[in-house]
C-alpha positions, 0 to 999 in steps of 0.5 A: 755505679751512681754518685753524686754528692748524696748517694754512692751506690750501683743499680742492678738490672737482671743483666748485672747482677751477677758481676756486681755481687759476685765479689766481696760484701754487697749490701742489697736495698730491694726496693719500689717508688710506690712504696712509702717506706722504701721512700723513707729509707731510701735517704738513711741507705744512702748516708750509709752506703756515703760513708762506708764507701770502701768497706761495703759494695751498696746496691740497689734492686726496683724490684718492678724494673727486675723481679727475676732477682725479687724471685730468686732471692724469695722477697715477697715485702719490701723495703727487704736488705740483702746483705751478700759475700761472695754471691750468696746471702748472708743474712737479710732485714726485713722492713725499713731501718730508719735509724741510721746508727741501727743500720749501721751497726747490723751491719758491722756486727754482720761483717764481723761475724763472717770476716776471717 
């Protein structure tokens, strides 16, 4: 897990993907370093990851470095945000969510719908 003053998330790779996503809620940002919208979304993702630490796990997948994960999730455009619960996809959003409050509201609503 990467933890600095500005960010708290796990970098997922083909070797750690299953172990890092098999339990609880995990928000995954599929991205690439050449993707302008991905770069624009990164500060929002990192800020929300820090604020919601403990409630959700946040992770990133670089699609160029981990193409098999992107293929497994049928990621055709980036950024794509996928929310898993216990390793199973619950929902996803395509494109950069630049409004932090809208991103938080979306996450909370999905969690509320999928928590018993």
